C-alpha positions in Angstrom: 66.8 94.1 167.2 67.0 91.0 169.3 65.5 91.0 172.8 67.7 88.1 173.7 71.1 88.5 174.8 73.8 85.8 174.3 73.9 85.7 178.0 70.6 84.2 178.0 71.7 81.4 175.8 73.7 78.7 177.1 77.3 78.0 176.2 75.7 75.3 174.1 73.3 76.8 172.2 75.6 79.5 171.1 78.1 77.2 170.0 75.3 75.4 168.1 73.9 78.6 166.6 77.1 79.9 165.5 77.9 76.5 163.8 74.9 76.7 161.9 75.0 80.3 160.8 78.8 79.7 159.8 77.9 76.8 157.7 74.7 78.5 156.1 76.6 81.3 155.0 79.3 79.3 153.3 76.7 77.2 151.3 73.5 79.0 151.3 71.7 75.8 152.2 69.5 74.5 155.1 71.8 73.0 157.8 70.6 69.9 159.4 71.4 68.6 162.7 73.8 65.8 161.1 76.3 68.6 159.9 75.8 70.7 163.4 76.9 67.8 165.2 79.7 67.0 162.9 81.3 70.6 162.7 80.2 72.2 166.0 82.8 70.0 168.1 80.3 69.4 170.8 80.4 65.5 172.3 76.2 65.3 171.6 74.6 62.8 169.7 72.3 64.2 166.6 69.1 63.5 168.7 70.8 66.2 171.3 72.0 68.6 168.8 68.2 68.3 167.1 66.8 69.5 170.6 69.3 72.6 170.4 67.8 73.3 167.6 64.6 72.9 167.7 65.0 75.5 171.4 66.9 78.0 169.0 63.7 77.8 166.7 61.2 78.3 169.3 63.2 81.2 170.7 63.2 82.7 167.1 67.0 82.4 166.2 66.1 79.8 163.7 63.5 78.9 161.0 62.7 75.6 159.0 62.2 76.5 155.1 58.9 74.5 154.2 60.8 72.2 151.6 63.9 71.1 153.8 64.2 69.3 157.1 67.3 71.8 157.7 67.0 75.2 159.4 68.2 78.7 158.5 68.6 81.7 160.6 66.6 84.6 161.2 67.2 88.4 161.7 67.1 87.9 164.9 69.8 84.9 164.7 72.4 86.8 162.4 71.9 89.8 165.0 73.2 87.7 167.7 75.9 86.2 165.8 77.1 89.4 164.5 77.0 91.4 167.7 78.5 88.2 170.2 79.6 85.1 168.2 81.6 86.7 165.1 85.4 86.6 165.5 86.3 89.5 162.7 88.7 88.4 160.3 92.2 90.6 159.8 92.2 92.1 156.3 94.4 89.4 153.8 97.7 91.7 153.2 97.2 91.8 149.4 93.8 93.6 150.1 95.1 95.9 152.7 97.9 96.8 150.0 95.4 97.0 147.3 93.2 99.5 149.1 96.4 101.8 150.3 97.8 101.9 146.7 94.3 102.6 145.1 93.3 105.1 147.8 96.6 106.8 148.2 95.0 110.2 147.5 96.8 113.5 146.3 96.6 116.8 145.0 96.4 114.9 141.1 93.4 113.3 142.4 89.8 114.7 142.4 87.4 113.8 145.1 84.9 112.4 142.7 87.9 109.9 141.2 88.7 109.0 145.1 84.7 108.1 145.8 84.5 106.4 142.6 87.5 104.0 143.5 86.5 103.5 147.0 83.0 102.2 146.1 84.6 99.9 143.0 86.9 98.6 145.7 84.2 98.0 148.2 82.6 95.9 145.5 85.7 94.3 143.9 87.0 92.9 147.2 83.7 91.6 148.5 81.8 90.5 145.3 78.8 92.7 146.3 77.5 96.3 146.1 79.7 99.2 147.2 78.1 102.4 148.0 79.8 105.8 149.0 77.6 109.1 149.6 79.1 112.4 148.7 80.5 114.4 151.5 78.3 116.8 152.7 78.5 120.6 151.7 78.0 121.4 155.4 81.0 119.6 156.4 83.6 120.8 153.9 86.0 123.7 154.2 85.2 126.7 151.7 88.1 127.6 149.8 86.9 130.1 147.4 83.5 132.1 146.4 83.2 133.8 143.5 79.8 135.9 142.2 79.4 136.1 138.3 76.7 138.6 136.7 74.0 137.1 134.5 70.7 138.3 132.7 67.6 139.2 133.8 68.6 139.9 137.4 70.6 136.7 138.1 73.7 136.2 139.6 76.2 133.0 139.2 77.9 131.8 142.5 80.6 129.6 142.3 81.7 128.1 145.6 85.3 125.9 145.4 85.6 123.3 148.6 88.5 121.6 149.5 89.0 118.5 147.3 88.4 120.7 144.3 85.0 120.4 144.4 83.1 123.0 142.4 79.5 123.7 142.9 77.6 126.7 141.0 74.6 128.0 142.0 72.2 130.7 140.1 70.5 133.3 142.6 67.6 135.3 141.5 68.2 138.9 142.9 66.3 141.6 143.3 68.5 144.1 141.3 71.2 144.0 138.7 74.8 144.2 140.2 77.6 145.3 137.8 81.0 142.7 137.9 82.8 145.3 139.7 80.0 145.1 142.6 80.2 141.5 142.5 83.8 141.2 142.5 84.0 143.4 145.7 81.4 141.0 147.2 83.6 138.0 146.5 86.8 139.4 147.6 85.2 140.5 151.0 83.8 137.1 151.9 87.0 135.4 150.8 89.2 137.6 153.2 86.5 136.6 156.1 85.7 132.8 155.5 88.4 131.2 153.4 89.0 127.9 155.1 85.9 127.8 157.3 83.4 124.9 157.0 79.6 126.2 155.3 78.1 125.3 158.4 80.7 127.9 159.9 80.2 130.4 157.5 76.5 130.3 157.7 76.8 130.9 161.4 79.1 133.9 160.9 77.4 135.4 158.5 74.3 135.6 160.9 76.3 137.2 163.7 78.1 139.8 161.2 74.4 140.8 160.2 73.5 140.9 163.8 76.5 142.9 164.9 76.8 145.5 162.1 73.6 145.9 161.0 73.6 149.2 161.9 76.3 150.8 160.1 76.6 148.0 157.5 78.1 149.5 154.2 76.4 148.7 150.7 79.5 146.3 149.9 78.7 144.4 153.3 75.0 144.4 153.1 75.5 142.9 149.3 78.0 140.4 150.2 76.4 139.1 152.8 73.2 138.8 151.2 74.6 136.9 148.1 76.3 134.7 150.5 73.2 134.0 152.9 71.1 133.3 149.3 73.6 130.7 148.0 73.9 128.8 151.5 70.6 128.5 152.0 69.9 126.7 148.7 68.9 123.1 149.0 71.7 120.7 148.6 70.9 117.2 146.8 72.4 114.5 148.8 73.8 111.7 146.4 76.1 108.7 146.3 78.3 106.5 144.0 77.6 102.9 143.7 79.1 100.1 141.8 78.6 96.3 141.7 75.3 96.1 141.9 75.0 93.2 139.2 76.9 91.2 141.5 73.7 90.5 143.7 72.4 88.8 140.8 74.8 86.0 142.1 73.4 85.1 145.2 70.3 83.1 144.6 68.3 84.5 147.5 68.3 87.7 145.5 68.1 86.3 142.0 64.4 86.6 141.9 63.5 89.0 139.1 60.8 91.0 141.1 63.1 91.3 143.9 66.2 92.6 141.6 63.9 95.0 139.9 62.9 96.5 143.5 66.4 96.6 144.8 67.7 98.2 141.4 64.8 100.6 141.4 65.7 101.6 144.9 69.4 102.2 144.1 68.1 104.4 141.1 65.9 106.6 142.9 68.1 106.5 146.2 65.7 108.1 148.2 65.3 105.6 150.9 68.9 104.2 150.5 70.0 107.7 151.4 68.1 108.0 154.5 69.3 104.7 155.7 72.8 105.5 155.5 72.0 108.9 156.9 71.2 107.0 160.2 74.8 105.7 159.9 76.0 109.2 159.5 74.4 110.4 162.4 75.4 107.4 164.5 79.2 108.5 163.6 79.9 104.8 164.3 79.9 101.5 162.4 76.1 100.3 161.6 75.0 97.0 160.8 71.3 96.8 159.1 70.5 93.1 158.9 67.3 92.3 156.6 63.8 93.9 158.3 66.0 96.0 160.5 66.5 98.6 157.9 62.8 99.2 157.9 62.5 99.2 154.1 61.0 96.1 152.7 63.2 96.3 149.6 66.1 95.1 151.7 64.3 92.4 153.6 67.0 90.0 152.1 70.0 91.9 152.6 72.0 93.5 155.1 74.0 96.8 155.1 77.4 97.1 156.4 78.3 100.6 156.8 81.2 102.7 158.3 81.1 106.7 158.3 84.5 108.5 156.9 86.1 111.8 158.3 87.7 114.8 156.7 89.7 117.2 158.9 88.2 115.3 162.1 84.5 115.8 160.7 82.4 112.7 159.7 81.2 114.0 156.1 79.7 110.9 154.7 79.2 107.0 154.9 80.4 104.1 152.8 78.8 100.7 152.9 78.7 97.4 151.4 75.1 95.9 150.8 74.6 92.0 149.9 72.6 89.1 151.3 71.7 88.5 154.7 74.3 85.5 154.8 77.1 87.6 153.9 80.6 86.6 155.3 80.3 89.3 158.1 83.7 88.7 159.6 85.4 89.7 156.2 83.3 92.2 155.1 83.2 94.4 158.5 87.1 94.8 158.7 87.0 95.8 154.8 84.4 98.8 155.2 86.1 99.8 158.1 89.4 99.9 156.9 88.1 101.6 153.4 86.4 104.3 155.5 89.5 105.5 157.2 91.8 105.1 154.1 89.3 107.0 152.4 89.1 109.8 154.8 93.0 109.8 154.7 92.9 110.2 150.8 90.4 113.2 151.1 92.6 114.8 153.7 95.6 114.6 151.2 93.7 116.0 148.4 92.1 118.8 150.0 
C-alpha cells in the first residue's frame, strides 16, 4: 500500500497523475508529457508537465520503461488513483437489466447454476476472468440429514443444505448400525437442527452432550456422535471461474510463461482461494493491485472482489481478475452489483 496520501500531492499533481493513468488504462501505451498537457485541462506548458511527471516518478507513483520516453503507473500510483482519484461510473442500464434477468434465481434454479451464471456474467461484461467462490458449508442452513448403512462398518451421511445443495460424507464407525437405528438418529437430529447453520449445529451438539451426558440414551448418543463426525469432516473450498482466455487479449499478460503460471494458479486454486479468503474475512469490497496480492503470479494483475451474503451472512466472494490497467471505474460497480444480485438469487432459491 502507498504510504503517501493524496493529500500529500498538490492538486496539480493529482490532476497530472489521474490524466496519465486514465490514458494508460485506455491505450496501454506509455504516456508522454505532451499528451498529459493536452488532456489534463491544466494551463501549463509541456515543460511544467514534464517537471510534474518527474516529481511523481521520484515519489514512486510513475516509472519510465527503458524503451520509451513516456511513463506508466506503478502499483503505488494505481493505489492512489483507485482510493482517491477515481470516479466510479454507474452501470449501463442494459448491463444492469442483463444481470437482473440472468440472476433472477428461484426454486427451479440450483445453487450451482446461479454461481456458474454469476462467473460467466462477470467475465462477459468485463471481458476479463470472473471468479465466484462456493458458499462455505458453515454458513449454509441445514435442511435435512440422513444416515444410510454401508458395508465394513461405514455409514453414508447425506446432508441437504439451503439452495438444493447436497453433500455426501462416508463415515468410518466403531460398530455396525442397522437401518432402523440410523433412521431414528436422522429423525432425532432433523427435529432439533433443521434450518440452523452448520456452525450453530456444531455448537448445539457440544452443548447437548455437555447438558445430557449423564442421562443420554443410546439413540441420542448415536445421533450426536454421528452428527459430530460428519460435521468435523474437513470441507474442500472451491470456486468457479469463467473467461480465463480473455486475459490473453491483454499484451501485458500475453507472454506465454506468464499465462502458463497464471493458468496453473487458476487450476491448483490454493493461492487464489487464500487471496479470496482475505476478502471474505474483511466482509467488504477489496481491491488487490499487482504485488499487493502477495503472489508473484499476480504481479501484473488486479483483483476486484466483493463478498456476497445469504440470509444476512457473508458466505462467499466473487471477483474479476484482469490486468493492473483495468478500467476500475467500470469494474468496481459491476462486481458490487453482481455480488448483491447473487446473494438475492441464492436467498430466493433457499
